[in-house]
N, CA and C atoms as an extended XYZ file, in Angstrom:
243
Properties=species:S:1:pos:R:3:atomname:S:1:resname:S:1:resid:I:1 pbc="F F F"
N         7.128      -19.147       -9.694 N   MET     1
C         6.401      -18.064      -10.334 CA  MET     1
C         4.962      -18.045       -9.795 C   MET     1
N         4.470      -16.847       -9.557 N   ASP     2
C         3.096      -16.661       -9.078 CA  ASP     2
C         2.123      -17.050      -10.183 C   ASP     2
N         1.141      -17.917       -9.899 N   PRO     3
C         0.167      -18.330      -10.934 CA  PRO     3
C        -0.560      -17.147      -11.562 C   PRO     3
N        -0.744      -16.062      -10.811 N   LEU     4
C        -1.418      -14.901      -11.391 CA  LEU     4
C        -0.567      -14.223      -12.457 C   LEU     4
N         0.761      -14.409      -12.400 N   ASP     5
C         1.623      -13.839      -13.432 CA  ASP     5
C         1.349      -14.475      -14.793 C   ASP     5
N         0.826      -15.681      -14.792 N   GLU     6
C         0.549      -16.400      -16.030 CA  GLU     6
C        -0.891      -16.222      -16.491 C   GLU     6
N        -1.690      -15.507      -15.728 N   ASP     7
C        -3.110      -15.339      -16.031 CA  ASP     7
C        -3.289      -14.456      -17.258 C   ASP     7
N        -3.902      -14.989      -18.278 N   ARG     8
C        -4.129      -14.256      -19.533 CA  ARG     8
C        -5.574      -13.770      -19.657 C   ARG     8
N        -6.390      -14.034      -18.657 N   HIS     9
C        -7.782      -13.596      -18.688 CA  HIS     9
C        -7.853      -12.095      -18.446 C   HIS     9
N        -8.881      -11.474      -18.982 N   ILE    10
C        -9.047      -10.039      -18.804 CA  ILE    10
C       -10.480       -9.702      -18.415 C   ILE    10
N       -10.641       -8.514      -17.876 N   VAL    11
C       -11.946       -7.953      -17.532 CA  VAL    11
C       -11.958       -6.554      -18.125 C   VAL    11
N       -13.038       -6.193      -18.828 N   TRP    12
C       -13.111       -4.886      -19.465 CA  TRP    12
C       -14.554       -4.417      -19.575 C   TRP    12
N       -14.686       -3.128      -19.838 N   GLN    13
C       -16.013       -2.544      -20.005 CA  GLN    13
C       -16.169       -2.115      -21.454 C   GLN    13
N       -17.320       -2.418      -22.014 N   SER    14
C       -17.623       -2.039      -23.389 CA  SER    14
C       -19.116       -1.763      -23.483 C   SER    14
N       -19.462       -0.591      -23.975 N   GLY    15
C       -20.867       -0.255      -24.153 CA  GLY    15
C       -21.670       -0.270      -22.861 C   GLY    15
N       -21.029        0.101      -21.753 N   GLY    16
C       -21.724        0.120      -20.475 CA  GLY    16
C       -21.854       -1.235      -19.803 C   GLY    16
N       -21.321       -2.269      -20.407 N   GLN    17
C       -21.400       -3.640      -19.880 CA  GLN    17
C       -19.992       -4.121      -19.536 C   GLN    17
N       -19.857       -4.820      -18.427 N   TRP    18
C       -18.581       -5.417      -18.051 CA  TRP    18
C       -18.508       -6.842      -18.575 C   TRP    18
N       -17.351       -7.188      -19.126 N   TRP    19
C       -17.104       -8.496      -19.738 CA  TRP    19
C       -15.840       -9.109      -19.166 C   TRP    19
N       -15.709      -10.414      -19.341 N   THR    20
C       -14.489      -11.111      -18.956 CA  THR    20
C       -14.256      -12.295      -19.887 C   THR    20
N       -13.007      -12.723      -19.917 N   SER    21
C       -12.660      -13.933      -20.663 CA  SER    21
C       -12.456      -15.117      -19.714 C   SER    21
N       -12.685      -14.895      -18.414 N   TYR    22
C       -12.604      -16.000      -17.449 CA  TYR    22
C       -13.713      -17.017      -17.727 C   TYR    22
N       -13.498      -18.251      -17.323 N   PRO    23
C       -14.551      -19.248      -17.510 CA  PRO    23
C       -15.763      -18.902      -16.650 C   PRO    23
N       -16.929      -19.303      -17.080 N   PRO    24
C       -18.125      -18.997      -16.299 CA  PRO    24
C       -18.187      -19.837      -15.025 C   PRO    24
N       -18.732      -19.251      -13.950 N   PRO    25
C       -18.902      -20.036      -12.727 CA  PRO    25
C       -20.030      -21.053      -12.916 C   PRO    25
N       -20.066      -22.027      -12.053 N   ALA    26
C       -21.131      -23.042      -12.106 CA  ALA    26
C       -22.493      -22.361      -12.051 C   ALA    26
N       -23.383      -22.792      -12.895 N   GLY    27
C       -24.737      -22.270      -12.918 CA  GLY    27
C       -24.883      -20.929      -13.608 C   GLY    27
N       -23.846      -20.454      -14.261 N   PHE    28
C       -23.897      -19.152      -14.935 CA  PHE    28
C       -24.985      -19.151      -15.996 C   PHE    28
N       -25.834      -18.117      -15.973 N   ASP    29
C       -26.895      -18.044      -16.972 CA  ASP    29
C       -26.917      -16.683      -17.667 C   ASP    29
N       -25.794      -15.975      -17.616 N   GLY    30
C       -25.691      -14.678      -18.276 CA  GLY    30
C       -25.311      -14.819      -19.742 C   GLY    30
N       -25.059      -13.687      -20.362 N   GLU    31
C       -24.715      -13.664      -21.784 CA  GLU    31
C       -23.280      -14.132      -22.008 C   GLU    31
N       -23.123      -15.026      -22.958 N   GLU    32
C       -21.805      -15.508      -23.382 CA  GLU    32
C       -21.720      -15.371      -24.893 C   GLU    32
N       -20.538      -15.006      -25.346 N   ILE    33
C       -20.291      -14.929      -26.780 CA  ILE    33
C       -19.113      -15.846      -27.079 C   ILE    33
N       -19.318      -16.802      -27.944 N   GLY    34
C       -18.285      -17.772      -28.278 CA  GLY    34
C       -18.224      -18.888      -27.250 C   GLY    34
N       -17.230      -19.723      -27.416 N   ASP    35
C       -17.022      -20.853      -26.511 CA  ASP    35
C       -15.784      -20.586      -25.674 C   ASP    35
N       -15.871      -20.907      -24.361 N   TYR    36
C       -14.735      -20.672      -23.491 CA  TYR    36
C       -13.494      -21.342      -24.083 C   TYR    36
N       -12.401      -20.607      -24.073 N   GLY    37
C       -11.136      -21.098      -24.612 CA  GLY    37
C       -10.854      -20.553      -26.000 C   GLY    37
N       -11.892      -20.131      -26.711 N   ALA    38
C       -11.697      -19.543      -28.036 CA  ALA    38
C       -11.146      -18.123      -27.876 C   ALA    38
N       -10.405      -17.662      -28.851 N   MET    39
C        -9.803      -16.332      -28.796 CA  MET    39
C       -10.838      -15.223      -28.632 C   MET    39
N       -12.031      -15.405      -29.174 N   ASP    40
C       -13.047      -14.353      -29.124 CA  ASP    40
C       -14.076      -14.559      -28.015 C   ASP    40
N       -13.823      -15.501      -27.098 N   TYR    41
C       -14.781      -15.776      -26.032 CA  TYR    41
C       -14.895      -14.583      -25.096 C   TYR    41
N       -16.126      -14.299      -24.704 N   ARG    42
C       -16.370      -13.334      -23.638 CA  ARG    42
C       -17.725      -13.630      -23.020 C   ARG    42
N       -17.874      -13.182      -21.787 N   ARG    43
C       -19.146      -13.315      -21.092 CA  ARG    43
C       -19.308      -12.127      -20.171 C   ARG    43
N       -20.583      -11.816      -19.871 N   GLU    44
C       -20.809      -10.760      -18.909 CA  GLU    44
C       -20.415      -11.261      -17.528 C   GLU    44
N       -20.168      -10.335      -16.632 N   LEU    45
C       -19.788      -10.732      -15.282 CA  LEU    45
C       -20.968      -11.343      -14.544 C   LEU    45
N       -20.666      -12.315      -13.714 N   ALA    46
C       -21.660      -12.880      -12.812 CA  ALA    46
C       -21.948      -11.835      -11.736 C   ALA    46
N       -23.110      -11.885      -11.092 N   PRO    47
C       -23.463      -10.869      -10.086 CA  PRO    47
C       -22.394      -10.652       -9.013 C   PRO    47
N       -21.798      -11.721       -8.510 N   GLU    48
C       -20.778      -11.556       -7.465 CA  GLU    48
C       -19.512      -10.897       -8.019 C   GLU    48
N       -19.190      -11.135       -9.284 N   GLU    49
C       -18.053      -10.474       -9.919 CA  GLU    49
C       -18.356       -8.987      -10.139 C   GLU    49
N       -19.573       -8.707      -10.593 N   GLN    50
C       -19.986       -7.323      -10.819 CA  GLN    50
C       -19.951       -6.532       -9.520 C   GLN    50
N       -20.322       -7.166       -8.413 N   ALA    51
C       -20.292       -6.489       -7.115 CA  ALA    51
C       -18.878       -6.060       -6.746 C   ALA    51
N       -17.890       -6.879       -7.067 N   VAL    52
C       -16.492       -6.534       -6.790 CA  VAL    52
C       -16.068       -5.342       -7.645 C   VAL    52
N       -16.400       -5.375       -8.932 N   VAL    53
C       -16.064       -4.265       -9.828 CA  VAL    53
C       -16.753       -2.984       -9.358 C   VAL    53
N       -18.017       -3.073       -8.998 N   ASP    54
C       -18.756       -1.899       -8.533 CA  ASP    54
C       -18.119       -1.313       -7.275 C   ASP    54
N       -17.719       -2.156       -6.341 N   ALA    55
C       -17.086       -1.689       -5.110 CA  ALA    55
C       -15.744       -1.026       -5.411 C   ALA    55
N       -14.958       -1.618       -6.306 N   ASP    56
C       -13.675       -1.026       -6.691 CA  ASP    56
C       -13.877        0.344       -7.339 C   ASP    56
N       -14.874        0.450       -8.208 N   GLU    57
C       -15.152        1.731       -8.859 CA  GLU    57
C       -15.613        2.778       -7.854 C   GLU    57
N       -16.447        2.394       -6.907 N   ALA    58
C       -16.928        3.332       -5.889 CA  ALA    58
C       -15.763        3.829       -5.034 C   ALA    58
N       -14.860        2.944       -4.672 N   GLU    59
C       -13.692        3.319       -3.876 CA  GLU    59
C       -12.799        4.276       -4.658 C   GLU    59
N       -12.573        3.980       -5.918 N   SER    60
C       -11.748        4.841       -6.765 CA  SER    60
C       -12.375        6.222       -6.920 C   SER    60
N       -13.672        6.251       -7.121 N   ARG    61
C       -14.387        7.527       -7.264 CA  ARG    61
C       -14.313        8.339       -5.968 C   ARG    61
N       -14.449        7.682       -4.827 N   ALA    62
C       -14.368        8.376       -3.539 CA  ALA    62
C       -12.979        8.970       -3.322 C   ALA    62
N       -11.926        8.228       -3.677 N   ARG    63
C       -10.561        8.755       -3.558 CA  ARG    63
C       -10.374        9.960       -4.463 C   ARG    63
N       -10.870        9.861       -5.709 N   ALA    64
C       -10.746       10.975       -6.646 CA  ALA    64
C       -11.501       12.200       -6.135 C   ALA    64
N       -12.679       11.993       -5.566 N   GLU    65
C       -13.456       13.099       -5.014 CA  GLU    65
C       -12.715       13.751       -3.852 C   GLU    65
N       -12.107       12.957       -2.981 N   ALA    66
C       -11.338       13.501       -1.863 CA  ALA    66
C       -10.157       14.318       -2.378 C   ALA    66
N        -9.472       13.833       -3.389 N   HIS    67
C        -8.350       14.569       -3.975 CA  HIS    67
C        -8.827       15.869       -4.615 C   HIS    67
N        -9.958       15.825       -5.281 N   ARG    68
C       -10.507       17.028       -5.912 CA  ARG    68
C       -10.812       18.079       -4.849 C   ARG    68
N       -11.460       17.664       -3.789 N   ARG    69
C       -11.816       18.605       -2.721 CA  ARG    69
C       -10.563       19.186       -2.070 C   ARG    69
N        -9.561       18.336       -1.856 N   GLU    70
C        -8.313       18.818       -1.263 CA  GLU    70
C        -7.628       19.810       -2.200 C   GLU    70
N        -7.544       19.495       -3.446 N   TYR    71
C        -6.870       20.360       -4.425 CA  TYR    71
C        -7.516       21.744       -4.483 C   TYR    71
N        -8.850       21.764       -4.502 N   PHE    72
C        -9.560       23.027       -4.638 CA  PHE    72
C        -9.893       23.669       -3.282 C   PHE    72
N        -9.468       23.027       -2.199 N   GLY    73
C        -9.715       23.580       -0.872 CA  GLY    73
C       -11.183       23.609       -0.506 C   GLY    73
N       -11.911       22.614       -0.962 N   LEU    74
C       -13.347       22.548       -0.685 CA  LEU    74
C       -13.616       21.795        0.604 C   LEU    74
N       -14.655       22.206        1.294 N   ALA    75
C       -15.035       21.531        2.531 CA  ALA    75
C       -15.582       20.141        2.221 C   ALA    75
N       -15.358       19.236        3.131 N   ASP    76
C       -15.921       17.900        3.034 CA  ASP    76
C       -17.431       18.004        3.292 C   ASP    76
N       -18.254       17.468        2.403 N   PRO    77
C       -19.693       17.594        2.606 CA  PRO    77
C       -20.199       16.891        3.864 C   PRO    77
N       -19.415       15.965        4.407 N   ASP    78
C       -19.784       15.269        5.630 CA  ASP    78
C       -19.249       15.982        6.872 C   ASP    78
N       -18.516       17.076        6.645 N   GLY    79
C       -17.960       17.831        7.768 CA  GLY    79
C       -16.799       17.159        8.450 C   GLY    79
N       -16.142       16.232        7.748 N   ASP    80
C       -15.006       15.495        8.347 CA  ASP    80
C       -13.695       16.269        8.258 C   ASP    80
N       -13.704       17.446        7.605 N   ASN    81
C       -12.429       18.153        7.511 CA  ASN    81
C       -12.560       19.602        7.771 C   ASN    81
């Protein structure tokens, strides 16, 4: 079985802030609520984690924008189409 199939940690956005139930990385100095391992534990993302989420969101938004332009027959603002 793939170890990721057993992963119960989550990442979510609430109130404009991204949170996770993953353990904090070494040297983490961000906001934490509760103690790691507790059912209500959460912490804000570390900068390197936030960068991954931001990149994923930017990619998703770019794909959605391309689909929107294609659907409505709009020209690509970069002139690529």
